[in-house]
C-alpha positions as CSV (number, residue, x, y, z in Angstrom):
1,M,22.1,-19.7,19.3
2,S,19.6,-19.7,22.2
3,D,17.2,-22.6,22.7
4,T,14.3,-20.5,21.4
5,E,16.1,-19.2,18.3
6,K,15.3,-20.9,15.1
7,S,17.1,-21.1,11.7
8,F,14.9,-20.4,8.7
9,V,16.3,-21.6,5.4
10,L,14.8,-19.6,2.5
11,D,14.0,-21.0,-0.9
12,T,14.5,-18.8,-4.0
13,N,10.8,-18.5,-4.6
14,V,10.3,-16.8,-1.2
15,L,12.6,-13.9,-2.2
16,I,10.9,-13.7,-5.6
17,H,7.5,-13.6,-3.8
18,K,8.8,-10.8,-1.4
19,P,12.2,-9.4,-2.0
20,D,12.7,-8.4,1.6
21,A,11.3,-11.6,3.1
22,F,14.3,-12.2,5.2
23,L,13.3,-9.2,7.4
24,S,10.2,-11.2,8.6
25,F,11.8,-13.6,11.0
26,K,12.3,-11.4,14.1
27,G,14.8,-12.6,16.6
28,N,15.9,-15.6,14.5
29,E,18.5,-16.7,12.1
30,V,17.8,-16.5,8.4
31,V,20.0,-18.7,6.2
32,I,20.2,-18.2,2.4
33,P,22.1,-21.1,0.8
34,I,24.6,-20.0,-1.8
35,W,22.6,-21.8,-4.5
36,V,19.7,-19.4,-4.0
37,L,22.1,-16.6,-5.1
38,E,23.0,-18.5,-8.1
39,E,19.4,-19.0,-9.1
40,L,18.8,-15.2,-8.5
41,D,21.8,-14.4,-10.7
42,H,20.3,-16.6,-13.5
43,L,16.9,-14.8,-13.2
44,K,18.1,-11.2,-12.8
45,S,18.1,-10.3,-16.5
46,H,14.4,-11.2,-17.0
47,S,12.3,-8.2,-17.9
48,D,9.1,-9.4,-16.3
49,E,7.9,-8.8,-12.7
50,K,9.9,-11.9,-11.6
51,G,13.1,-10.4,-12.8
52,R,12.4,-7.0,-11.1
53,N,11.7,-8.8,-7.8
54,V,15.0,-10.8,-8.2
55,R,17.0,-7.6,-8.8
56,E,15.3,-5.9,-5.8
57,A,16.2,-9.0,-3.6
58,I,19.8,-8.9,-4.7
59,R,20.0,-5.2,-3.9
60,N,18.4,-5.8,-0.5
61,L,21.0,-8.4,0.3
62,D,23.9,-6.3,-1.0
63,S,22.9,-3.4,1.3
64,Y,24.1,-5.5,4.2
65,S,27.3,-6.8,2.6
66,N,29.5,-4.1,4.2
67,K,28.1,-4.7,7.7
68,G,30.0,-8.0,8.4
69,D,30.8,-11.5,7.2
70,F,27.8,-13.2,5.6
71,S,29.4,-16.6,6.1
72,V,29.4,-16.1,10.0
73,G,26.2,-14.1,10.1
74,I,25.3,-10.4,10.1
75,K,23.0,-8.8,12.6
76,I,20.3,-6.8,10.8
77,A,17.0,-5.2,11.8
78,N,14.5,-6.9,14.1
79,N,17.5,-8.8,15.9
80,I,17.8,-11.0,12.8
81,T,21.0,-12.8,12.0
82,L,21.4,-13.0,8.2
83,R,23.7,-15.7,6.9
84,I,24.8,-17.2,3.6
85,L,25.6,-20.9,3.8
86,T,27.9,-22.7,1.3
87,K,27.8,-26.1,2.9
88,R,25.4,-29.0,2.5
89,M,25.0,-32.6,3.5
90,S,24.9,-35.4,1.0
91,L,21.4,-36.7,0.4
92,P,20.5,-40.4,-0.2
93,N,21.6,-41.8,-3.5
94,T,18.0,-42.1,-4.7
95,I,17.8,-38.3,-4.8
96,E,19.3,-36.2,-7.7
97,H,22.1,-34.2,-6.1
98,N,22.5,-31.5,-8.7
99,L,19.0,-30.2,-8.6
100,V,18.9,-26.8,-6.9
101,D,16.0,-27.7,-4.7
102,N,17.8,-30.7,-3.4
103,K,21.0,-28.7,-2.7
104,L,18.9,-26.3,-0.6
105,L,17.6,-29.3,1.3
106,G,21.0,-30.5,1.8
107,A,21.9,-27.1,3.3
108,A,19.0,-27.3,5.6
109,L,19.9,-30.8,6.6
110,Y,23.5,-29.7,7.3
111,L,22.2,-27.0,9.8
112,Q,20.1,-29.6,11.4
113,E,22.5,-32.5,11.6
114,E,25.9,-30.8,11.9
115,E,25.2,-27.6,13.7
116,N,22.3,-29.1,15.7
117,K,19.9,-26.2,15.0
118,K,16.2,-26.0,15.0
119,V,15.7,-25.7,11.2
120,F,12.6,-24.6,9.2
121,F,12.8,-24.8,5.4
122,V,10.6,-21.9,4.0
123,S,9.3,-22.4,0.5
124,K,6.4,-21.4,-1.7
125,D,6.9,-24.7,-3.6
126,I,4.6,-27.4,-2.3
127,N,6.6,-30.2,-3.7
128,A,9.9,-28.9,-2.2
129,R,8.1,-28.7,1.2
130,V,6.9,-32.3,0.8
131,K,10.5,-33.5,0.0
132,A,11.8,-31.6,3.0
133,N,9.4,-33.3,5.3
134,A,10.3,-36.7,3.8
135,L,13.9,-35.9,4.8
136,G,12.9,-35.1,8.4
137,I,13.2,-31.3,7.9
138,K,10.3,-29.1,9.1
139,A,8.9,-27.2,6.1
140,V,6.6,-24.2,6.1
141,D,5.1,-21.8,3.6
142,Y,6.0,-18.1,3.8
143,E,3.1,-17.0,6.0
144,K,3.8,-13.2,6.4
145,Q,1.2,-12.1,3.8
146,K,-1.3,-14.9,4.1
147,V,-4.9,-14.6,5.1
148,D,-7.6,-17.2,5.9
149,N,-9.6,-17.1,2.7
150,S,-12.5,-18.9,4.4
151,L,-12.9,-15.8,6.7
152,L,-12.3,-13.3,3.9
153,Y,-14.2,-10.0,4.5
154,P,-17.3,-10.3,2.3
155,G,-18.0,-6.6,2.1
156,F,-21.7,-6.9,3.3
157,I,-23.9,-8.4,6.0
158,E,-27.5,-9.6,5.9
159,I,-29.9,-8.5,8.7
160,S,-33.5,-9.0,9.5
161,L,-35.5,-5.9,10.3
162,S,-39.0,-5.4,11.8
163,Q,-41.5,-4.1,9.3
164,E,-41.3,-0.6,10.9
165,E,-37.6,-0.5,10.7
166,F,-37.6,-1.7,7.2
167,D,-40.2,0.9,6.2
168,F,-37.8,3.7,7.5
169,F,-35.0,2.2,5.6
170,A,-37.0,1.8,2.3
171,N,-38.2,5.4,2.6
172,G,-34.6,6.7,2.3
173,D,-34.1,7.5,6.0
174,S,-30.8,6.5,7.7
175,I,-30.9,4.0,10.5
176,T,-28.3,3.1,13.1
177,I,-27.0,-0.5,13.1
178,E,-25.8,-2.2,16.3
179,N,-23.5,-4.6,14.4
180,E,-19.8,-3.6,14.2
181,M,-19.4,-2.2,10.7
182,F,-16.6,-1.2,8.3
183,C,-16.6,1.9,6.2
184,N,-18.2,1.3,2.9
185,Q,-19.6,-2.1,4.0
186,H,-23.1,-2.8,2.7
187,I,-26.2,-4.2,4.4
188,I,-28.9,-6.3,2.8
189,A,-31.9,-5.7,5.0
190,K,-34.8,-8.2,4.9
191,A,-38.4,-7.5,5.9
192,P,-40.8,-10.0,7.3
193,N,-42.8,-9.8,4.1
194,G,-39.7,-11.0,2.1
195,H,-38.8,-7.6,0.6
196,T,-35.1,-6.6,0.7
197,W,-33.3,-3.3,0.7
198,V,-29.6,-2.4,0.3
199,G,-27.6,0.3,2.0
200,R,-24.0,1.4,2.6
201,Y,-22.4,2.2,5.9
202,D,-21.0,5.7,5.9
203,G,-18.0,5.7,8.2
204,E,-18.2,9.4,8.9
205,S,-21.9,9.6,10.0
206,Q,-21.7,6.0,11.3
207,Q,-25.1,5.4,9.7
208,V,-26.4,3.2,6.9
209,V,-27.5,5.2,3.9
210,P,-29.9,3.2,1.7
211,M,-29.8,3.2,-2.0
212,S,-32.9,4.2,-3.9
213,E,-35.1,1.3,-4.9
214,D,-34.3,1.6,-8.6
215,F,-30.5,2.1,-8.3
216,P,-29.0,1.3,-10.7
217,I,-31.6,0.7,-13.4
218,S,-29.1,-0.1,-16.1
219,I,-25.3,0.6,-16.5
220,S,-24.0,0.5,-20.1
221,G,-27.0,-1.7,-20.8
222,I,-26.3,-4.1,-18.0
223,K,-28.8,-4.5,-15.2
224,P,-28.0,-6.0,-11.8
225,L,-29.6,-9.4,-11.3
226,N,-29.4,-9.7,-7.6
227,D,-28.8,-7.5,-4.5
228,I,-25.0,-8.2,-4.4
229,Q,-24.6,-7.0,-7.9
230,K,-26.4,-3.8,-6.9
231,I,-23.8,-3.5,-4.2
232,A,-21.0,-4.0,-6.7
233,F,-22.4,-1.2,-9.0
234,N,-22.9,1.1,-6.0
235,L,-19.2,0.8,-5.2
236,L,-18.0,0.9,-8.8
237,L,-19.9,4.1,-9.6
238,N,-19.0,5.9,-6.4
239,E,-16.2,8.4,-7.4
240,D,-15.2,8.8,-3.7
241,I,-14.1,5.2,-3.5
242,P,-11.0,5.0,-5.7
243,L,-10.2,1.3,-5.0
244,V,-12.7,-1.4,-5.4
245,S,-12.3,-5.2,-5.3
246,L,-14.8,-7.8,-6.6
247,V,-14.3,-11.4,-5.6
248,G,-16.5,-14.3,-6.8
249,K,-16.6,-17.6,-8.5
250,A,-17.0,-18.0,-12.3
251,G,-20.2,-16.5,-13.7
252,T,-21.0,-14.1,-10.9
253,G,-20.5,-11.1,-13.2
254,K,-17.3,-9.6,-11.7
255,T,-15.7,-8.6,-15.0
256,L,-18.9,-7.7,-16.7
257,L,-20.0,-5.3,-14.0
258,A,-16.5,-3.7,-13.8
259,L,-16.3,-3.1,-17.5
260,A,-19.9,-1.8,-17.6
261,A,-19.3,0.7,-14.8
262,G,-16.0,1.7,-16.3
263,L,-17.5,2.5,-19.6
264,R,-20.2,4.5,-17.9
265,L,-17.7,6.5,-15.9
266,V,-15.4,7.2,-18.9
267,S,-18.1,8.0,-21.5
268,E,-20.3,10.2,-19.2
269,N,-17.8,11.7,-16.8
270,S,-15.1,14.1,-17.9
271,R,-13.2,13.3,-14.8
272,Y,-11.8,10.1,-16.3
273,N,-9.8,10.2,-19.5
274,K,-10.0,6.6,-20.5
275,M,-10.2,3.0,-19.1
276,L,-7.1,0.9,-19.0
277,V,-7.7,-2.9,-18.8
278,S,-5.3,-5.7,-18.1
279,R,-4.9,-9.1,-16.6
280,P,-1.9,-11.2,-15.5
281,V,-0.1,-13.3,-18.1
282,I,0.0,-16.7,-16.5
283,P,0.2,-19.0,-19.5
284,M,1.1,-22.8,-19.6
285,G,4.4,-21.7,-21.2
286,K,6.3,-18.4,-20.9
287,D,5.1,-14.8,-21.3
288,I,3.7,-12.8,-24.2
289,G,7.1,-12.3,-25.8
290,F,6.9,-15.8,-27.2
291,L,3.7,-15.1,-29.2
292,P,3.9,-13.9,-32.8
293,G,3.0,-10.3,-33.8
294,D,3.3,-6.9,-32.2
295,K,2.1,-6.0,-28.6
296,K,-1.5,-5.5,-29.8
297,E,-1.7,-8.9,-31.5
298,K,0.1,-10.6,-28.5
299,M,-2.3,-9.0,-26.0
300,S,-5.4,-9.9,-27.9
301,H,-4.9,-13.6,-26.9
302,W,-4.8,-12.8,-23.2
303,M,-7.5,-10.2,-23.3
304,Q,-10.0,-12.2,-25.2
305,P,-12.1,-12.8,-22.1
306,L,-12.4,-9.1,-21.5
307,F,-13.3,-8.6,-25.2
308,D,-16.0,-11.3,-24.8
309,N,-17.6,-9.2,-22.1
310,L,-17.3,-6.0,-24.1
311,D,-19.0,-7.7,-27.0
312,F,-21.8,-8.8,-24.7
313,I,-22.2,-5.1,-23.5
314,I,-22.4,-4.0,-27.2
315,T,-25.4,-6.3,-27.7
316,R,-27.1,-4.5,-24.8
317,L,-26.1,-1.0,-25.7
318,K,-27.4,-1.2,-29.2
319,K,-25.4,1.9,-30.3
320,P,-24.4,1.9,-34.0
321,E,-21.0,3.6,-33.3
322,Y,-20.0,0.5,-31.3
323,K,-19.9,-2.5,-33.5
324,N,-17.3,-4.6,-31.6
325,A,-14.9,-4.5,-28.8
326,E,-12.3,-2.9,-31.0
327,S,-14.6,0.1,-31.4
328,F,-13.9,1.1,-27.8
329,V,-10.1,0.9,-28.4
330,S,-10.3,2.8,-31.7
331,K,-12.3,5.6,-30.0
332,N,-9.6,5.7,-27.2
333,L,-12.2,4.9,-24.5
334,I,-10.2,1.7,-23.6
335,E,-6.5,1.0,-23.6
336,V,-5.3,-2.6,-23.3
337,E,-2.0,-3.0,-21.5
338,A,0.3,-5.7,-20.2
339,L,0.9,-5.5,-16.5
340,T,4.6,-5.8,-17.2
341,Y,4.4,-2.3,-18.7
342,I,2.3,-0.6,-15.9
343,R,5.2,-0.4,-13.5
344,G,7.0,2.9,-13.8
345,R,3.9,4.7,-15.2
346,S,1.9,7.3,-13.4
347,L,-1.7,6.9,-14.3
348,P,-3.9,9.9,-13.4
349,D,-7.6,10.4,-14.2
350,Q,-8.2,6.8,-15.4
351,I,-10.2,3.8,-14.7
352,I,-7.9,0.8,-14.2
353,I,-9.4,-2.7,-14.3
354,I,-7.2,-5.6,-13.5
355,D,-8.9,-8.9,-14.2
356,E,-7.8,-12.2,-12.6
357,A,-6.0,-10.4,-9.9
358,Q,-5.8,-13.5,-7.8
359,N,-2.8,-14.6,-9.9
360,L,-0.8,-11.6,-8.5
361,T,1.4,-11.7,-5.5
362,P,0.9,-9.1,-2.7
363,H,4.0,-7.3,-3.9
364,E,2.7,-7.1,-7.4
365,I,-0.7,-5.8,-6.1
366,K,1.2,-3.1,-4.2
367,T,3.1,-2.2,-7.4
368,I,-0.2,-1.8,-9.3
369,V,-2.1,0.1,-6.7
370,S,0.8,2.5,-6.1
371,R,0.6,3.4,-9.9
372,A,-2.7,5.2,-9.3
373,G,-2.4,9.0,-10.0
374,E,-4.7,11.7,-8.8
375,G,-8.3,11.1,-9.9
376,T,-7.7,7.4,-10.8
377,K,-10.0,4.6,-9.8
378,I,-8.7,1.0,-9.6
379,I,-10.9,-2.1,-9.9
380,L,-9.6,-5.5,-9.1
381,T,-11.5,-8.6,-9.9
382,G,-10.8,-12.3,-9.4
383,D,-11.6,-15.7,-7.9
384,P,-9.1,-16.8,-5.2
385,Y,-10.1,-20.5,-5.8
386,Q,-9.0,-20.4,-9.5
387,I,-5.3,-19.7,-9.3
388,D,-2.8,-20.5,-12.1
389,N,0.3,-19.1,-10.4
390,P,2.1,-22.1,-9.1
391,Y,3.4,-20.3,-6.0
392,L,0.1,-18.8,-4.9
393,D,-3.0,-20.3,-3.3
394,E,-6.3,-19.0,-2.0
395,N,-4.7,-17.7,1.2
396,S,-1.4,-16.1,-0.2
397,N,-2.6,-14.4,-3.3
398,G,-2.4,-10.6,-3.6
399,L,-6.2,-10.1,-4.1
400,S,-7.1,-11.8,-0.9
401,Y,-4.3,-10.0,1.0
402,L,-5.4,-6.6,-0.3
403,V,-9.1,-7.2,0.8
404,E,-8.0,-7.9,4.3
405,A,-5.4,-5.1,4.5
406,F,-7.7,-2.4,3.1
407,K,-11.1,-3.3,4.8
408,G,-12.4,-0.4,6.8
409,Q,-10.6,2.2,4.7
410,K,-12.6,5.2,3.5
411,L,-11.1,4.9,0.0
412,F,-11.8,1.2,-0.3
413,G,-14.9,-0.8,-1.1
414,H,-15.3,-4.6,-1.6
415,V,-17.9,-7.2,-2.2
416,T,-17.9,-10.9,-2.7
417,L,-20.4,-12.1,-5.3
418,A,-21.8,-15.5,-4.6
419,K,-24.5,-16.3,-7.1
420,S,-23.6,-17.3,-10.6
421,E,-25.8,-15.5,-13.2
422,R,-24.0,-16.9,-16.3
423,S,-26.3,-20.0,-16.6
424,K,-27.6,-22.8,-14.4
425,L,-25.0,-25.1,-15.9
426,A,-22.1,-22.7,-15.1
427,E,-23.3,-22.3,-11.5
428,L,-23.5,-26.1,-11.1
429,A,-20.1,-26.5,-12.5
430,A,-18.6,-23.8,-10.2
431,D,-20.2,-25.5,-7.2
432,L,-19.4,-29.1,-8.0
433,L,-16.1,-29.0,-9.8
């Protein structure tokens, strides 16, 4: 090994997060302790997304098994040496030796002490990284698909215009903006007299096309309460933008706006057959299989926040045929589905809404978006600062990753909603807590 080459010891959760993660360490040695394979073996029979990722990781490793000796190291793509390690050093007696995490740390310590290598322990588990550092092992998170959430693309900019420029804008004329713009990015233009106007940047014409002053007046009984909610509706109702993401803290209206626009598109546009809604199942315990009842009864527990929003929409619609959220389901306007069962399906001509998408990994987000058939629109909503998945944070979750990866694409639109409209108390809680 050269002086510049490093040895990266992978934790099991890294391969679960991204089944081909070992291909990310160009020009270095990637070491997978044998105990990682044992953990993968125990998890491979799971029927959820984790089990599928585990099986994919095992297949990826097996594809190199005939290319050499894993115990010595096999040269693979990107000049990477892939090695499976069966040795470990004994840890201090104060540490439980039989825990898998500690066995992995023992393997990393063996490489560092016995083979004199520059070792990095790579894990999505914060506690495992802290223990590694306590043992003198450099520990890092898997950074390949991380973004800086503090710099996340907001989807709009605010500009100040002269009164003359603003009048052109407000009259429906296109204006040219000097700022560097992304396709489908929006502008909130402010006039000296305090009036504001909203427009969307058209990537083809390279001009800002204003929305009409009264757009949208009301969608499924829901009216936008601020300019950024107007932007959200503009993206949601645009059939030429099949992928939309809405990011924001609690109470900003992400889910409500998505459902209201989805109902409008499904009920008034023959292009879409129905609306499919789902959210990740990240409970305090295990998945929905441990709840009593059939799939519909199990899903009702996890989908209640969506049903609450639908009930609110019903109070605004005031249509006798819609008495409760179940009315939409019974009329086949809405289908409630577990994300587990979306993989493998082809979903054409539908509106797909995934709520709480910040709890998905980049790999899971890819799985969902790749399910979209011809004529389907996918809407992802979430708050990167409220994550229940223990191996994700505001920088590594799939929703933030998608926003940065897709920004500027003609088929994508995004907006970050900042102001809570739920109540003054809800906004104060989101800001202070």
